[in-house]
C-alpha positions in Angstrom: -13.0 4.4 -21.4 -9.8 6.2 -21.5 -11.1 9.7 -20.7 -8.5 11.8 -18.8 -9.2 15.2 -17.3 -7.2 18.3 -18.1 -6.4 18.6 -14.4 -2.6 18.8 -14.1 -2.2 19.4 -10.3 -2.6 16.8 -7.6 -2.3 17.1 -3.8 1.3 17.2 -2.5 2.7 13.9 -1.1 4.4 15.2 2.0 6.0 11.9 2.8 8.2 12.3 -0.3 9.0 15.9 0.7 10.0 14.7 4.2 12.1 12.0 2.7 13.9 14.5 0.4 14.7 16.7 3.3 15.9 13.8 5.4 18.1 12.7 2.5 19.5 16.2 2.2 20.2 16.3 6.0 21.8 12.8 6.0 24.1 13.9 3.1 25.1 16.9 5.2 26.3 14.6 8.0 23.2 14.6 10.3 22.4 11.3 12.0 18.9 11.0 10.5 16.6 8.1 11.2 13.7 7.9 8.8 10.3 6.5 9.8 8.7 8.5 7.0 8.5 6.0 4.1 7.2 2.5 4.0 10.3 0.9 2.7 11.8 -2.2 4.4 15.3 -1.8 5.7 16.1 -5.4 4.6 17.5 -6.3 1.1 15.7 -8.3 -1.4 15.9 -12.1 -0.7 19.1 -13.8 -1.6 17.4 -16.1 -4.1 16.1 -13.0 -6.0 19.5 -11.4 -6.0 21.2 -14.6 -7.3 18.6 -15.0 -10.0 19.1 -11.4 -11.1 22.9 -11.8 -11.2 22.6 -14.9 -13.3 20.3 -13.1 -15.8 22.6 -10.2 -16.0 25.6 -12.4 -16.6 23.7 -14.1 -19.5 22.9 -10.6 -20.8 19.6 -11.4 -22.5 17.2 -8.9 -20.8 14.5 -7.5 -23.1 10.8 -7.0 -23.5 8.3 -9.7 -22.3 4.6 -10.1 -23.0 2.7 -7.0 -21.9 1.2 -8.8 -18.9 4.4 -10.5 -17.9 6.2 -13.9 -18.3 4.4 -17.2 -18.1 6.9 -18.4 -15.5 6.1 -15.6 -13.0 2.4 -15.9 -13.6 2.5 -19.7 -13.0 4.6 -19.1 -9.9 2.0 -16.7 -8.6 -0.8 -19.1 -9.3 1.0 -21.7 -7.2 1.4 -19.0 -4.5 -2.4 -18.6 -4.3 -2.8 -22.4 -4.2 -0.3 -22.8 -1.4 -1.3 -19.7 0.7 -5.0 -19.4 0.1 -6.1 -22.8 -1.2 -7.2 -21.2 -4.5 -7.0 -22.4 -8.1 -6.2 -19.3 -10.1 -5.8 -19.5 -13.8 -2.4 -17.9 -14.6 -4.1 -16.2 -17.6 -6.0 -14.1 -15.1 -2.7 -12.7 -13.6 -1.2 -9.5 -15.0 2.4 -8.6 -14.0 2.7 -4.8 -13.5 5.4 -2.2 -13.1 4.8 -2.0 -9.3 1.4 -1.8 -7.8 1.2 1.8 -8.9 0.8 0.7 -12.5 -1.9 -1.7 -11.3 -3.9 1.1 -10.0 -3.5 3.1 -13.2 -4.5 0.1 -15.3 -7.5 -0.6 -13.1 -8.8 2.9 -13.0 -8.4 3.5 -16.7 -10.1 0.2 -17.7 -13.0 0.3 -15.2 -14.1 3.9 -15.1 -15.0 7.0 -17.2 -14.2 10.6 -16.2 -16.7 11.8 -13.7 -17.4 8.3 -12.2 -17.5 8.2 -8.4 -15.0 5.9 -6.5 -14.9 5.5 -2.8 -11.7 5.2 -0.7 -11.1 5.2 3.0 -10.1 8.3 4.9 -7.4 8.1 6.3 -5.9 6.3 3.3 -3.0 6.1 1.0 -2.8 9.5 -0.8 -1.8 8.2 -4.2 -5.3 6.7 -4.5 -6.8 10.2 -4.2 -4.2 11.8 -6.5 -4.4 9.2 -9.3 -8.2 9.1 -9.3 -8.4 12.9 -9.3 -5.8 13.3 -12.1 -7.9 10.9 -14.2 -11.0 13.1 -13.7 -12.8 10.7 -11.4 -14.9 11.8 -8.4 -13.2 10.8 -5.2 -15.5 9.9 -2.3 -13.5 9.7 0.9 -15.4 7.7 3.5 -14.3 8.2 7.1 -13.2 5.0 8.8 -13.3 5.2 12.6 -13.5 2.9 15.6 -17.3 2.7 15.0 -16.6 1.1 11.6 -13.7 -0.9 12.9 -11.4 1.4 10.8 -12.6 -0.1 7.5 -15.3 0.6 4.8 -18.7 -1.0 5.4 -21.9 -1.3 3.3 -23.6 1.1 5.7 -20.8 3.8 5.5 -20.8 3.5 1.7 -24.6 3.9 1.6 -24.3 7.0 3.8 -21.5 8.5 1.6 -23.6 8.1 -1.5 -26.6 9.9 0.1 -24.4 12.7 1.4 -22.6 13.3 -1.9 -25.6 12.6 -4.2 -23.7 10.0 -6.2 -24.0 6.4 -7.3 -20.6 4.7 -6.7 -19.0 2.9 -9.7 -16.1 1.5 -7.6 -14.5 1.1 -4.2 -10.9 0.6 -3.3 -10.0 -1.0 0.0 -6.6 -1.9 1.4 -6.2 -4.7 3.9 -3.8 -4.4 5.8 -4.3 -0.7 5.3 -1.9 2.2 5.0 -1.7 4.3 7.3 -4.0 2.7 9.9 -2.7 -0.9 9.9 -6.3 -2.1 9.8 -6.8 -5.7 8.8 -10.4 -6.2 7.4 -11.6 -9.6 8.6 -13.1 -12.2 6.4 -16.8 -11.5 7.4 -16.4 -7.7 6.8 -14.6 -8.3 3.5 -17.4 -10.7 2.4 -20.0 -8.1 3.3 -18.2 -5.5 1.1 -17.9 -8.0 -1.8 -21.5 -9.0 -1.6 -22.6 -5.3 -1.4 -20.5 -4.5 -4.5 -21.9 -7.4 -6.4 -25.5 -6.5 -5.5 -25.0 -2.9 -6.6 -22.8 -3.3 -9.7 -19.9 -1.6 -8.0 -16.3 -2.6 -9.0 -14.4 -3.9 -6.0 -10.6 -3.2 -6.0 -8.7 -4.9 -3.2 -5.3 -3.6 -2.4 -3.4 -6.5 -0.9 0.2 -5.2 -1.1 0.8 -5.7 2.6 -0.3 -9.3 2.6 2.3 -11.4 4.4 2.6 -8.6 7.1 -0.4 -9.3 9.3 0.2 -9.5 13.0 -3.4 -9.7 14.3 -6.7 -10.6 12.7 -7.6 -12.6 9.6 -5.6 -12.0 6.4 -8.1 -12.9 3.7 -7.7 -12.3 0.0 -10.8 -11.0 -1.8 -10.2 -13.8 -4.3 -11.4 -16.2 -1.6 -14.8 -14.6 -1.6 -15.4 -13.6 -5.2 -14.0 -14.0 -8.8 -15.2 -10.4 -9.6 -12.7 -8.6 -7.4 -9.7 -6.8 -9.0 -6.8 -7.7 -6.7 -3.6 -5.6 -6.7 -0.4 -6.8 -5.0 3.3 -6.0 -5.0 6.7 -7.4 -4.3 7.7 -4.1 -2.6 6.7 -4.8 1.0 6.8 -8.4 2.3 9.3 -9.2 -0.4 11.5 -6.2 0.3 11.8 -5.2 -3.4 10.6 -1.6 -3.5 13.1 -0.4 -6.1 12.5 -3.3 -8.4 9.1 -1.8 -9.3 7.3 -5.1 -9.8 3.8 -6.1 -8.8 0.8 -8.0 -10.1 -3.0 -8.0 -10.5 -5.5 -10.9 -10.5 -8.4 -10.0 -12.8 -11.9 -11.3 -13.7 -11.5 -13.0 -17.0 -13.5 -10.4 -18.9 -11.0 -7.7 -17.9 -7.8 -9.4 -19.0 -7.8 -8.2 -22.6 -8.8 -4.6 -21.8 -6.1 -4.4 -19.2 -3.6 -5.9 -21.6 -4.4 -3.3 -24.3 -3.9 -0.4 -21.9 -0.7 -2.0 -20.5 0.8 -2.4 -24.0 0.4 1.3 -24.7 1.5 2.7 -21.3 4.3 0.3 -20.2 5.1 -2.1 -23.2 6.0 -4.7 -20.5 7.2 -4.9 -16.9 11.0 -5.0 -16.5 12.2 -8.6 -17.3 15.0 -8.5 -14.8 12.6 -7.7 -12.0 10.3 -10.5 -13.1 13.1 -13.0 -13.0 14.0 -11.8 -9.5 10.4 -11.8 -8.3 9.9 -15.4 -9.5 12.8 -16.5 -7.3 11.5 -14.3 -4.4 8.3 -16.3 -4.2 10.3 -19.2 -2.8 12.1 -17.2 -0.1 9.4 -17.3 2.7 11.8 -18.7 5.3 14.2 -15.7 4.9 11.4 -13.2 4.6 9.6 -14.4 7.8 12.8 -13.6 9.7 12.4 -10.0 8.5 8.7 -10.1 9.4 9.7 -11.1 13.0 11.8 -8.0 13.3 8.8 -5.8 12.3 6.7 -7.7 14.8 9.3 -6.8 17.5 9.2 -3.2 16.5 5.4 -3.2 16.5 5.3 -4.6 20.1 7.9 -2.0 21.2 5.9 0.9 19.7 2.6 -0.3 21.0 4.1 -0.1 24.5 6.4 2.9 24.2 4.6 5.5 22.1 1.7 6.0 24.6 4.3 6.3 27.4 5.8 9.4 25.6 2.5 11.0 24.9 1.8 9.6 21.4 -1.3 7.3 21.7 -1.9 5.0 18.7 -4.9 6.3 16.8 -5.9 3.1 15.0 -5.1 -0.6 15.1 -1.6 -1.8 14.3 -2.8 -5.2 13.1 -0.8 -5.3 9.8 1.5 -3.5 7.4 4.3 -1.7 9.3 2.9 1.7 10.5 2.0 3.3 13.7 -0.7 6.0 13.2 -0.4 8.3 16.2 -2.3 11.2 17.7 0.0 14.3 18.2 -2.6 16.7 19.6 -1.0 16.7 23.0 1.9 18.6 21.4 0.6 20.1 18.1 -2.4 20.7 16.0 -0.3 21.1 12.9 1.2 17.7 11.9 3.3 19.2 9.0 4.9 21.7 11.3 5.5 19.0 13.9 7.2 16.8 11.3 9.4 19.6 10.1 10.5 20.5 13.7 11.1 16.9 14.6 13.4 16.4 11.6 15.2 19.7 12.1 15.7 19.3 15.9 16.2 15.6 16.5 16.8 14.2 13.0 13.8 11.9 13.1 11.6 11.8 10.0 7.9 10.8 10.0 5.0 11.6 7.8 2.3 14.2 8.7 -1.2 12.8 8.8 -2.4 15.4 6.2 -1.1 13.0 3.5 -3.6 10.4 4.5 -6.5 12.6 5.9 -7.0 16.1 4.4 -9.7 16.9 6.9 -8.3 15.6 10.2 -4.7 14.7 9.5 -3.4 17.8 11.1 -3.7 15.9 14.4 -1.9 12.7 13.4 1.4 11.3 12.2 2.4 8.1 10.5 5.6 6.4 11.7 7.0 3.4 9.7 8.5 0.6 11.8 10.1 -1.2 8.8 13.6 -0.1 10.0 16.0 -2.1 12.2 15.1 -2.6 15.8 18.0 -0.5 17.0 17.0 2.4 14.7 13.4 2.3 15.9 14.4 2.2 19.6 16.9 5.1 19.1 14.2 7.2 17.2 11.7 6.7 20.1 14.3 7.7 22.7 15.1 10.9 20.8 11.4 11.7 20.6 10.9 11.0 24.3 13.6 13.5 25.3 12.4 16.0 22.7 8.7 15.8 23.7 9.6 16.5 27.4 
């Protein structure tokens, strides 16, 4: 199934361009505050750092099995038992080089070039870019207040009729980036049942699990053994640069995923796996960090509308405010560039997440410190006047 298209170009990821410009300005001495990238300001948990230091001191870091160490897989199985009441066979867990590798492995193993895969619009731009680079047909399905900002069986049916395709897969994130939508248990079950009835692969992106502030945080694994679940240590666990994530797979997909992983990645980095195993026991420390995000969320929910930036979707989970900027601009990229140049506040233009209507929106990450977020908003308040 490993058919890859000859397409070599993908859509630009403006968030990284904004980050690069922000880094350049900061290096030149400008007081930049970045709300552009979804990266926690907190360090990895102390237990993870201590485990990594001990491993480095021993000096025996090398290859592991292609799908990761037994120790980390067993620790994750315990995590699902403790958090979701599930008995997951560790053999169904694949450790990956970040969630990005998980998406690559899932797409390559599940689909052939030309297959149609549905994603939400607005949604994370890397989905669209990776699917397109692999020669897959991307079906972007608008999520609005009418659909509770998530995919529904009805919206998927309509998208297939409009595009003249039969879906081979769907990819849903809950909590979602950039909207913050948490898809509740009943809605998630409706999607899982729809996929099962129509032979559609169901990929559930759960990388923001642990960062839900309103609504029901449900894993697709609670509803079906056929879901392909992708998760990461980057967000809740504050380990973005460690590039470590995992997948939970139907048993029939374990060996196909393993074969592709062997060729693409050899194995996930062992040092990161050691640190990640320790991080799974650091909930008390990590929940303190989560409380700071919750405080930032509450502040932005109140303050952003006051300065003319109404929130365009729920902020139920993850750590993003997706805001409407049409009172000030109909060009979110130009707006982002001006804001960075004039008040040294970086945020991401909505065009990354919604190629059709993202000119009217911006995504602002509130994963920074409370003082930084407050200062950024006060700069914007004065600037927008």
